[in-house]
C-alpha positions as CSV (number, residue, x, y, z in Angstrom):
1,M,-9.5,-14.6,-58.6
2,T,-8.2,-15.1,-55.0
3,P,-11.1,-15.3,-52.7
4,K,-11.2,-12.3,-50.5
5,W,-11.3,-14.5,-47.5
6,L,-8.0,-16.2,-48.4
7,E,-6.4,-12.9,-48.8
8,W,-7.2,-11.6,-45.5
9,A,-6.2,-14.6,-43.8
10,R,-2.8,-14.4,-45.6
11,S,-2.4,-10.7,-44.9
12,L,-3.2,-11.4,-41.3
13,Q,-0.4,-14.2,-41.2
14,A,2.0,-11.7,-42.9
15,I,1.3,-9.0,-40.6
16,S,1.7,-11.4,-37.3
17,Q,4.9,-13.0,-38.8
18,T,6.3,-9.6,-39.5
19,G,5.4,-8.1,-36.2
20,L,6.7,-11.2,-33.9
21,H,9.9,-10.8,-35.8
22,Y,10.1,-7.1,-34.8
23,A,8.4,-7.0,-31.6
24,Q,10.1,-5.4,-28.7
25,N,8.2,-6.5,-25.8
26,E,5.6,-9.3,-24.8
27,Y,2.5,-7.3,-25.0
28,D,3.3,-6.7,-28.8
29,R,3.8,-10.5,-29.6
30,E,0.8,-11.1,-27.5
31,R,-1.1,-9.0,-30.1
32,Y,0.5,-10.5,-33.3
33,E,-0.3,-14.0,-32.1
34,A,-3.9,-12.7,-31.7
35,I,-3.9,-11.6,-35.2
36,R,-2.3,-15.0,-36.5
37,E,-5.2,-16.7,-34.7
38,I,-7.8,-14.7,-36.4
39,G,-6.2,-15.5,-39.7
40,A,-6.2,-19.1,-38.8
41,E,-9.9,-18.9,-37.8
42,I,-10.7,-17.2,-41.2
43,L,-9.0,-19.7,-43.2
44,A,-10.2,-22.9,-41.4
45,G,-13.6,-21.5,-41.2
46,H,-13.7,-21.1,-44.8
47,A,-11.7,-24.2,-46.4
48,G,-13.0,-26.4,-44.0
49,V,-9.5,-27.3,-42.4
50,D,-8.1,-27.8,-39.0
51,K,-7.7,-24.3,-37.1
52,Q,-4.8,-25.5,-35.0
53,G,-3.3,-27.4,-38.1
54,V,-2.9,-23.6,-39.6
55,L,-1.4,-22.7,-36.8
56,E,1.3,-24.8,-36.4
57,L,2.1,-24.3,-40.2
58,W,2.2,-20.7,-40.0
59,S,4.4,-21.0,-36.5
60,K,7.1,-22.5,-38.7
61,E,7.5,-19.1,-40.6
62,N,9.9,-16.6,-39.4
63,G,11.4,-13.4,-40.3
64,Y,9.9,-10.7,-42.7
65,A,7.0,-12.4,-44.5
66,T,7.5,-13.0,-48.4
67,P,5.9,-14.8,-51.1
68,K,7.5,-18.6,-51.5
69,V,9.2,-19.5,-54.8
70,D,8.4,-23.0,-56.5
71,V,10.5,-23.6,-59.8
72,R,9.4,-25.7,-62.6
73,G,11.5,-27.6,-65.3
74,V,10.2,-27.3,-68.7
75,V,12.4,-30.2,-70.7
76,F,11.2,-31.3,-74.3
77,R,12.5,-34.1,-76.4
78,D,11.2,-34.7,-79.8
79,D,7.5,-33.4,-79.9
80,G,6.7,-34.2,-75.8
81,I,7.3,-32.5,-72.7
82,L,8.4,-34.4,-69.4
83,L,6.4,-34.8,-67.1
84,V,6.3,-36.3,-63.6
85,R,3.6,-38.6,-61.5
86,E,3.3,-37.5,-58.2
87,T,3.1,-40.2,-55.4
88,L,0.5,-38.1,-53.5
89,D,-2.3,-36.0,-55.3
90,E,-3.9,-39.3,-56.7
91,G,-1.1,-39.7,-58.9
92,R,-1.7,-37.0,-61.1
93,W,1.0,-35.5,-63.3
94,T,3.2,-32.2,-63.2
95,L,6.0,-30.4,-64.5
96,P,9.1,-31.5,-62.5
97,G,9.8,-28.8,-59.4
98,G,9.3,-27.7,-56.1
99,W,10.3,-25.0,-53.6
100,A,13.7,-23.2,-54.4
101,D,16.1,-24.1,-51.3
102,V,18.0,-21.4,-49.5
103,N,21.5,-20.9,-50.9
104,E,20.3,-22.0,-54.4
105,S,20.1,-19.9,-57.3
106,P,16.8,-20.2,-59.5
107,S,18.8,-22.1,-62.1
108,E,20.4,-24.5,-59.6
109,A,17.1,-25.1,-57.9
110,V,15.2,-26.0,-61.2
111,E,18.2,-28.2,-62.2
112,R,18.3,-30.2,-58.8
113,E,14.1,-30.6,-58.9
114,V,14.4,-32.1,-62.5
115,R,17.4,-34.5,-61.6
116,E,15.4,-35.6,-58.3
117,E,12.2,-36.0,-59.9
118,S,12.8,-37.5,-63.0
119,G,16.3,-38.6,-63.7
120,F,17.6,-36.3,-66.0
121,E,20.4,-34.1,-66.1
122,T,19.8,-30.7,-67.3
123,R,21.0,-27.2,-68.0
124,A,18.4,-24.4,-67.3
125,V,18.5,-22.0,-70.5
126,K,15.9,-19.5,-70.6
127,L,13.1,-18.4,-67.8
128,L,10.1,-18.6,-69.8
129,A,7.6,-17.5,-67.3
130,A,7.5,-15.9,-63.8
131,Y,3.7,-16.3,-62.6
132,D,1.5,-15.4,-59.5
133,R,0.1,-18.9,-58.5
134,D,-3.3,-16.9,-57.6
135,K,-3.7,-15.7,-61.0
136,Q,-3.1,-18.8,-63.0
137,G,-6.3,-21.3,-62.2
138,H,-4.6,-23.2,-59.7
139,A,-6.8,-25.2,-57.1
140,P,-7.1,-26.0,-54.6
141,P,-6.1,-22.3,-52.7
142,F,-2.8,-22.6,-50.9
143,P,-2.1,-20.9,-47.2
144,F,0.9,-18.8,-48.7
145,H,1.3,-16.6,-51.4
146,I,3.6,-18.3,-54.2
147,Y,5.7,-17.1,-57.1
148,K,6.2,-19.9,-59.7
149,L,9.0,-19.8,-62.2
150,F,9.0,-21.9,-65.5
151,F,12.7,-22.5,-66.8
152,L,13.3,-24.1,-70.1
153,C,15.9,-26.8,-69.5
154,D,18.1,-28.9,-72.0
155,I,18.6,-32.6,-71.3
156,V,22.6,-33.2,-70.8
157,G,22.5,-36.8,-69.4
158,G,20.7,-38.9,-67.0
159,Q,17.4,-41.5,-67.6
160,A,14.0,-41.3,-66.7
161,Q,13.2,-42.9,-63.1
162,S,11.1,-42.3,-60.1
163,S,11.9,-41.2,-56.7
164,H,10.5,-40.6,-53.5
165,E,8.0,-38.1,-54.7
166,T,7.2,-39.6,-58.4
167,S,6.3,-42.8,-59.5
168,D,7.0,-42.2,-63.1
169,A,8.5,-39.7,-65.8
170,A,7.7,-39.7,-69.4
171,F,7.3,-37.1,-72.2
172,F,3.7,-36.2,-73.7
173,P,2.7,-34.3,-76.5
174,A,0.5,-31.4,-76.4
175,D,-2.5,-33.5,-77.5
176,D,-2.4,-36.2,-75.3
177,L,-1.7,-35.1,-71.8
178,P,-2.4,-37.0,-68.8
179,E,-4.3,-36.1,-65.6
180,L,-2.6,-32.9,-64.2
181,S,-1.8,-32.2,-60.6
182,V,-3.7,-28.7,-61.1
183,S,-2.1,-27.6,-57.7
184,R,1.1,-27.6,-59.4
185,V,0.5,-27.0,-63.2
186,T,-2.4,-26.2,-65.3
187,A,-3.1,-27.4,-69.3
188,A,-2.8,-23.6,-70.2
189,Q,0.5,-23.2,-68.9
190,I,1.6,-26.5,-70.4
191,R,0.4,-25.1,-73.7
192,R,2.1,-21.9,-73.2
193,C,5.3,-23.7,-72.5
194,F,5.1,-25.4,-76.2
195,A,4.1,-22.0,-77.7
196,H,7.0,-20.7,-76.3
197,R,9.2,-23.4,-77.9
198,A,7.4,-22.8,-81.2
199,H,8.5,-19.2,-80.5
200,P,12.0,-18.7,-79.3
201,D,12.2,-15.3,-79.5
202,W,9.3,-14.7,-77.4
203,P,10.4,-12.7,-74.2
204,S,9.6,-14.2,-70.7
205,D,5.7,-14.1,-69.2
206,F,5.1,-12.6,-66.0
207,D,2.2,-12.1,-63.5
C-alpha cells in the first residue's frame, strides 16, 4: 500500500503544479507555491530526504500534473528473459526500459530503451501489462505517480552490449534470477511475464 503521507505529498504537488499553470495573478501563485512547500515538507520529513532537493525536483514539472510513464521491454530467448545490469543501484538487474519520451509512441519508446540499454534491436508485439507502480510492491516509494507498461518484444537484430546506463545484458531462466533492482522491476512481475509467454492468448494485465 502507498503510504498516506506519500499520497498527501503527491496530491499537494499536483494541486500546486496545475494551479501554477493556470494561476492568473501573483497572489494565487504564492498560494500554490506555499502548497508545494507543504508537500515537500511532508515528503522530506517522512522519507528522510532534503526538502530543498524535493522542491528543485518538483519545480521542473510544468503544466497539468499527470502520472509519468515508464516502459519495460520483455524479451525472451530460448528459456531466458533479457535483463540488464544497472550502473546505478549497486549493479542490480532489471528489464530494459525507462521513461517514455515526448513525440514517441509507447512501442517506439520501449524499442529505443531496449536498444540503448542492451544492444538488441526489437519489435514490440504485445502489451503484456499496464501497472500502477504503487500497487506492485516496488521500493523505495517514488515522489511521482508512475504507470509502468510492459511490452513483449521480439529480437530482430543486434547483440548484447553495455551502455552508459548498464554494464551488462544477459538472459536468465525463471528459476535463476539475479538480484533485482526492485525500484524498477519485481520478481513477481518477471514471473508474470514468463506466465504470459506460456499463455499467449491471455489478455493484458492492468492496475
